[in-house]
Backbone as a chain_set.jsonl record, in Angstrom:
{"seq": "XXXXXXXXXXXXXXXXXXXXXXXXXXXXXXXXXXXXXXXXXXXXXXXXXXXXXXXXXXXXXXXXXXXXXXXXXXXXXXXXXX", "coords": {"N": [[97.666, 95.903, 97.927], [97.661, 96.867, 101.241], [97.468, 99.967, 102.837], [98.234, 102.265, 105.365], [98.281, 105.489, 106.707], [99.948, 107.419, 109.083], [100.413, 110.277, 110.948], [103.659, 111.415, 111.644], [104.303, 112.112, 114.611], [105.268, 112.595, 118.044], [103.214, 111.488, 119.704], [102.073, 109.501, 118.138], [103.976, 107.584, 117.52], [104.068, 105.094, 118.805], [102.019, 103.662, 117.6], [102.991, 103.08, 115.019], [105.244, 101.619, 115.799], [104.179, 99.33, 117.131], [102.681, 98.251, 115.021], [104.78, 97.527, 113.325], [105.807, 95.309, 114.575], [104.548, 93.09, 113.614], [105.49, 90.614, 111.407], [104.612, 90.618, 108.755], [104.112, 93.175, 108.081], [105.265, 96.309, 106.9], [106.966, 99.281, 107.774], [107.429, 102.467, 106.718], [108.484, 105.737, 105.628], [106.823, 108.559, 104.339], [106.99, 111.688, 103.319], [105.736, 113.667, 105.959], [104.639, 111.481, 107.228], [104.141, 108.203, 108.678], [104.214, 105.351, 106.726], [102.4, 102.609, 106.723], [102.331, 99.386, 105.677], [101.062, 96.372, 104.114], [100.596, 93.134, 102.614], [98.232, 91.919, 103.215], [95.696, 92.257, 105.742], [96.116, 94.936, 108.142], [96.616, 95.095, 111.513], [96.341, 96.729, 114.547], [96.751, 96.677, 117.931], [95.177, 98.541, 120.384], [95.683, 98.687, 123.169], [98.26, 97.658, 123.359], [99.726, 99.712, 122.254], [99.6, 101.694, 124.13], [98.319, 104.071, 123.855], [96.226, 106.79, 124.706], [92.656, 107.281, 124.567], [91.903, 109.66, 123.098], [94.175, 110.241, 121.532], [94.383, 107.838, 120.147], [91.999, 107.704, 118.579], [92.489, 109.784, 116.848], [94.704, 109.21, 115.348], [94.844, 108.272, 112.705], [95.92, 109.235, 109.572], [95.254, 108.75, 106.984], [94.21, 106.407, 104.412], [95.184, 104.16, 101.78], [93.812, 104.191, 98.435], [92.913, 101.633, 97.752], [92.362, 100.457, 100.182], [90.647, 99.885, 103.301], [89.246, 100.996, 106.354], [88.179, 98.768, 108.67], [87.772, 98.328, 111.295], [87.866, 100.411, 114.057], [88.086, 100.958, 117.014], [87.858, 100.906, 120.632], [89.479, 98.75, 121.067], [91.048, 97.907, 118.803], [92.712, 98.813, 115.684], [91.932, 98.15, 112.467], [92.819, 97.603, 109.191], [91.947, 96.772, 105.94], [92.47, 95.231, 102.708], [90.637, 96.348, 99.821]], "CA": [[98.498, 96.281, 99.052], [96.97, 97.66, 102.251], [98.332, 101.045, 103.326], [97.709, 103.153, 106.393], [99.171, 106.621, 106.934], [99.853, 107.974, 110.426], [101.3, 111.429, 111.072], [104.831, 111.151, 112.472], [104.446, 112.992, 115.771], [105.584, 111.739, 119.184], [102.044, 110.79, 120.235], [101.69, 108.397, 117.255], [105.066, 106.65, 117.209], [103.752, 103.756, 119.324], [101.164, 102.982, 116.622], [103.898, 102.538, 114.001], [106.112, 100.629, 116.438], [103.412, 98.094, 117.352], [102.368, 97.702, 113.696], [106.008, 96.951, 112.779], [106.095, 94.039, 115.242], [103.994, 92.025, 112.762], [106.466, 90.401, 110.336], [104.037, 90.834, 107.426], [103.886, 94.617, 107.942], [106.45, 97.16, 106.784], [106.733, 100.673, 108.144], [108.359, 103.393, 106.092], [108.095, 107.135, 105.771], [106.537, 109.322, 103.133], [106.767, 113.032, 103.836], [105.655, 113.697, 107.417], [103.798, 110.363, 107.659], [104.538, 106.802, 108.636], [103.432, 104.572, 105.773], [102.323, 101.248, 107.246], [101.779, 98.622, 104.557], [101.081, 94.914, 104.174], [99.864, 92.495, 101.518], [96.907, 91.598, 103.762], [95.214, 93.209, 106.742], [96.978, 95.544, 109.154], [95.875, 95.143, 112.773], [97.114, 97.322, 115.634], [96.048, 96.587, 119.206], [95.292, 99.827, 121.076], [96.307, 98.548, 124.493], [99.694, 97.444, 123.165], [100.354, 101.0, 121.936], [99.58, 102.569, 125.297], [97.684, 105.345, 123.49], [94.948, 107.176, 125.315], [91.588, 107.27, 123.566], [91.923, 110.839, 122.223], [95.26, 110.055, 120.559], [94.039, 106.661, 119.354], [90.969, 107.999, 117.581], [92.941, 110.817, 115.917], [96.007, 108.846, 114.775], [94.783, 107.94, 111.273], [96.077, 110.334, 108.636], [94.598, 108.349, 105.753], [94.432, 105.057, 103.894], [95.3, 104.122, 100.318], [92.549, 104.048, 97.718], [92.487, 100.231, 97.741], [92.316, 99.997, 101.566], [89.46, 100.333, 104.023], [89.243, 100.759, 107.791], [87.045, 97.912, 109.011], [87.607, 98.4, 112.745], [88.622, 101.456, 114.745], [87.382, 101.097, 118.272], [88.724, 100.936, 121.816], [90.326, 97.556, 121.101], [91.998, 97.743, 117.698], [92.568, 99.47, 114.397], [92.104, 97.12, 111.438], [92.71, 98.102, 107.815], [91.95, 95.629, 105.043], [92.401, 95.567, 101.276], [89.281, 96.381, 99.251]], "C": [[97.694, 97.19, 99.976], [97.931, 98.716, 102.774], [97.566, 101.952, 104.272], [98.739, 104.253, 106.604], [98.875, 107.226, 108.301], [100.86, 109.115, 110.52], [102.427, 111.11, 112.052], [104.994, 112.266, 113.494], [104.667, 112.084, 116.977], [104.402, 110.922, 119.718], [101.703, 109.531, 119.426], [102.79, 107.363, 117.014], [104.796, 105.235, 117.708], [102.87, 102.972, 118.352], [102.033, 102.331, 115.553], [104.776, 101.432, 114.579], [105.391, 99.297, 116.635], [103.05, 97.46, 116.02], [103.582, 96.981, 113.123], [106.386, 95.621, 113.433], [105.528, 92.842, 114.475], [104.953, 91.835, 111.594], [105.922, 90.624, 108.922], [103.818, 92.316, 107.123], [105.226, 95.333, 107.806], [106.052, 98.594, 107.133], [107.835, 101.512, 107.521], [107.905, 104.809, 106.363], [107.827, 107.725, 104.396], [106.138, 110.718, 103.607], [106.72, 112.997, 105.354], [104.838, 112.535, 108.005], [104.571, 109.057, 107.745], [103.647, 106.146, 107.601], [103.506, 103.12, 106.244], [101.639, 100.414, 106.18], [101.94, 97.126, 104.775], [100.314, 94.376, 102.974], [98.436, 92.174, 101.941], [96.482, 92.657, 104.758], [96.333, 93.747, 107.638], [96.122, 95.65, 110.411], [96.8, 95.68, 113.855], [96.242, 97.291, 116.89], [96.258, 97.884, 119.996], [96.014, 99.691, 122.405], [97.815, 98.352, 124.387], [100.422, 98.758, 122.868], [100.464, 101.901, 123.155], [98.94, 103.915, 125.024], [96.407, 105.562, 124.287], [93.916, 107.294, 124.19], [91.643, 108.46, 122.61], [93.005, 110.716, 121.153], [94.906, 108.92, 119.613], [93.063, 107.006, 118.235], [91.379, 109.087, 116.594], [94.226, 110.442, 115.184], [95.98, 108.597, 113.268], [94.894, 109.201, 110.435], [95.392, 110.041, 107.317], [94.884, 106.9, 105.432], [94.533, 105.142, 102.379], [93.926, 103.866, 99.692], [92.017, 102.613, 97.747], [92.481, 99.613, 99.135], [91.087, 100.57, 102.251], [89.63, 100.038, 105.512], [87.996, 99.957, 108.112], [86.806, 97.844, 110.514], [88.465, 99.539, 113.263], [87.842, 101.767, 116.009], [88.366, 101.047, 119.42], [89.689, 99.76, 121.884], [91.403, 97.536, 120.027], [91.682, 98.66, 116.524], [92.884, 98.393, 113.35], [91.84, 97.756, 110.09], [92.864, 96.901, 106.899], [91.944, 96.084, 103.588], [90.957, 95.505, 100.793], [89.167, 95.295, 98.201]], "O": [[97.113, 98.178, 99.526], [99.073, 98.409, 103.116], [96.427, 102.346, 104.021], [99.938, 103.98, 106.672], [97.726, 107.51, 108.641], [102.035, 108.933, 110.202], [102.187, 110.601, 113.146], [105.723, 113.233, 113.273], [104.29, 110.913, 116.936], [104.584, 109.78, 120.138], [101.109, 108.597, 119.964], [102.539, 106.353, 116.356], [105.252, 104.271, 117.093], [102.964, 101.746, 118.287], [101.837, 101.163, 115.217], [105.021, 100.423, 113.919], [105.95, 98.244, 116.33], [103.107, 96.237, 115.895], [103.435, 95.931, 112.499], [107.209, 94.884, 112.89], [105.977, 91.712, 114.665], [105.213, 92.786, 110.857], [106.703, 90.801, 107.987], [103.386, 92.667, 106.025], [106.192, 95.012, 108.498], [104.95, 99.047, 106.824], [109.021, 101.29, 107.768], [107.052, 105.053, 107.217], [108.52, 107.424, 103.424], [105.085, 110.902, 104.218], [107.571, 112.367, 105.981], [104.399, 112.606, 109.153], [105.522, 108.826, 106.998], [102.436, 106.369, 107.602], [104.559, 102.487, 106.168], [100.498, 100.692, 105.81], [102.819, 96.672, 105.508], [99.486, 95.075, 102.391], [97.53, 92.161, 101.108], [96.862, 93.822, 104.634], [97.353, 93.092, 107.852], [95.033, 96.225, 110.381], [97.899, 95.165, 114.061], [95.13, 97.819, 116.898], [97.397, 98.278, 120.246], [96.874, 100.511, 122.726], [98.564, 98.83, 125.239], [101.601, 98.9, 123.193], [101.329, 102.775, 123.207], [99.005, 104.812, 125.865], [95.622, 104.64, 124.507], [94.269, 107.393, 123.014], [91.444, 108.278, 121.409], [92.77, 111.052, 119.992], [95.108, 109.033, 118.404], [93.28, 106.64, 117.08], [90.688, 109.297, 115.597], [94.785, 111.273, 114.468], [97.02, 108.706, 112.619], [94.082, 110.118, 110.558], [94.991, 110.96, 106.604], [95.694, 106.248, 106.091], [94.027, 106.083, 101.767], [93.006, 103.384, 100.353], [90.805, 102.403, 97.764], [92.582, 98.394, 99.273], [90.553, 101.601, 101.841], [90.099, 98.963, 105.888], [86.88, 100.41, 107.858], [85.765, 97.361, 110.959], [89.652, 99.625, 112.948], [87.05, 102.708, 116.064], [89.576, 101.136, 119.21], [90.624, 99.777, 122.684], [92.55, 97.185, 120.306], [90.583, 99.196, 116.384], [93.965, 97.805, 113.354], [90.794, 98.364, 109.862], [93.791, 96.106, 107.054], [91.475, 97.177, 103.27], [90.157, 94.712, 101.291], [88.111, 95.137, 97.589]]}, "num_chains": 1, "name": "protein.A"}
């Protein structure tokens, strides 16, 4: 299971919202974080979120032990299972 954690603050809500648009992705909460999970890869398009670069590059709170960030650039954030 691929898991991405994003701090639940107003600046990051668009990341969780866009991730949730993928039917294979579920978004829940654990403590002060959004827990974004999927059986396969999680891909979030930066432009779709409307996030500015500073917010975009600081939105990741963490990933699960069996997940890895394979792309985090101006275009997308991609997390894949290890």
